[in-house]
N, C-alpha and C positions, 0 to 999 in steps of 0.2 A: 532604637531597639537594643536591649542588653545582649551581651555575648551569650551565645547558646552553648553552654557547657553542660555536660551530663556525665554522671558516674557510670562506669561500665561494669557490669557484673557478668561473670561466667555462670552459665546454667548447666549443671551436670545432668547426666541421664536420670530420669525420674518418671513416675507415672501418676496419673490422676484416675480415680475410680469412682463409680457410682456407689451409693450405699449398699445396694443389692450385691454388686460384685465384691465389695469389700467383705461382706458377711460370708459369701461363698468361699472366699479365699482364706479368711482369718477366723471364721466361726461366728455364730449368732450373737455371742456375748462379747465379742471383741470390740475394742474402742479405738477409734482413730485419734491417738493422743497427740499432744503438741510437744515436740522435742525442741523446736526452735522456730520463732517467728521470722518470716522473710521480709524483704523490703516492701513488697506490695501489701497494702492494708488487708488484714484478714487472712492472708495466705501463710501457711506454715509447713515445715517439714515434720514428719512423724518419725517415730522409732520403728514403724512397721516397714518391712522389706518384702518384696516379691522377687521371684526369679522369672526373667523373661527368656523364652526359648524360641530360637529361630532354626532354620534348616542346618546351620553350620555350628551352632554353639548356644551358650546360655550365659546370662549375666544377672547379678543381683542389683536391685535398685530400690531407692526410697519411694515411699508413697507420700505424696503431698496432699494437704487438705486446704479447704474443706472439700466435701464430696462434690462431684461434678454430675452433669446430666448424661455424660458419655465417658466411657473408658478411653484413656489416651496415654500412649507411651511415647516419650520424647527422647530421642537419641541424637548423637552426632553421626556424621558419615562414618567415622572410624568405628563407633559402636555398631552401627547398622551393618557395615560390611563384615565385621567379625561374627555377627549373628547370621549372616546370609540373608538379610532382609533388604528388599528394594523399597525404601521409604521415600515418599515425596517430600519436598520442602513445602511446608504449609504453616499458616497461622493457626494458633491454638483454636481448637473447636472445629476446624475445617477437615473433617475426617473421611468424607465420602471417597471410596476407592483407595484409601491408604492401606499400608501393609498389614497383613494378618500376622498374628503371633500367638504364642501360648503363655499364660501366666500361671505360676505355681506359688501357692501360699502354704502356710502351715496346716490349713484345714481343708484345702481343696484346690482344684485346677479350673481354668477357664480357657476356652479356645476363642480368641477374638478374630472375627472375620475381617475386621479392619480396625485401625486405631493407632498404628505405629507411624510416627512422622519424624522428620527433621524440622525443628522449629525455625520458621523464618525469622531472621534477625529483626529486632524491633525495639522501639523506644516507648516505654510507658511514660506518659507526660501528664502532669496534673493540669486541671482546667486553667488554673492561674498561669502556669508557665506556657501553656498552649496559647492563651490570649496574649500574653506578653511577647511571645515569639512569632505570632501569626501562623501557628501550626494547627492543622485540624486532623482528626482521625482519618487514616487512610493516605495521608500525604506520604510521598516517597522522599527519603532524606539521604544525604551523604554524611558520614561521621568519620572525621580524621582522628587518628589516635596513635599512640606508641611513640611520641616524640622523644628523641634522645636515647632510645633503646636499641637502635640499629635495625628495628623491625617496623618502623612507622608505616602505616598504610591507611587507605581510605575505604571504609565499608560502604558499598553502594546498595541500593534497593533495601534500605532500612525503612520498615513500615512504622509510621506514627500511630500510637494508640492513646488518644487523649480522653480522659474521663475523670469523673469526680472520685472514683475509687482507685485512682492511679497515683503513685508517687513517681517522681521523675528519675528514672533509671533506664539505661540501655541494657538489653539482655542478648547475649550471644552464647553459642555453645563453646565447649572446651577446645574444639578444633580451631575455632576462630580466635579464641582467647590466646591460645598457644602461638598461632601464626603471627600475632602482633606483640608477643612477649609481654602481655599485660598481667604480670604476676604481682605487682606491687599493691599496696593498700589503696583502695578507691582510685583506680586508674581513670583518667578523665578523657572524654572525647569531645570534639568540637563539631557541632551540627551545622550543616548548610542545607537549605531547602533546594531541591532540584528544580 
């Protein structure tokens, strides 16, 4: 078996919207433009921004595309606490019972009864790498990182997401990125199956 190395990317606060919610927030003629393509095939950051409002504050964040089946706001614990939101740690799309919040766009506002989460740390893995490494979707992984920076650590409970539309990258939020001092270009993690 080849060494299981993976590039680690920090994922900043952002939101995913349905097309209907996007139109309510940005207007019927608005377009979810592509500002920058992301590492996962077909995913992109747009130049559109929304304001997320919680009981203790508000923050602006980018809207990612393409459109989703449900509205989802992804925050770090630092972001969530600053907003006064009690967000659960969840995989993307697992929104039942997650935190409510308000979204404000240039053309309107939306009250979300749920949708704000802290994203569970996870590894996107291509089918080819999954087969090569013997990893399946849902596997729980350990990822060691930060060698030589004085902040080396092992991330536990990293969920594997293997699929044909996945490029092999690990995604963590900025709290986790900062904890391991992973500020360099393309920091590498080393995967071990639990």
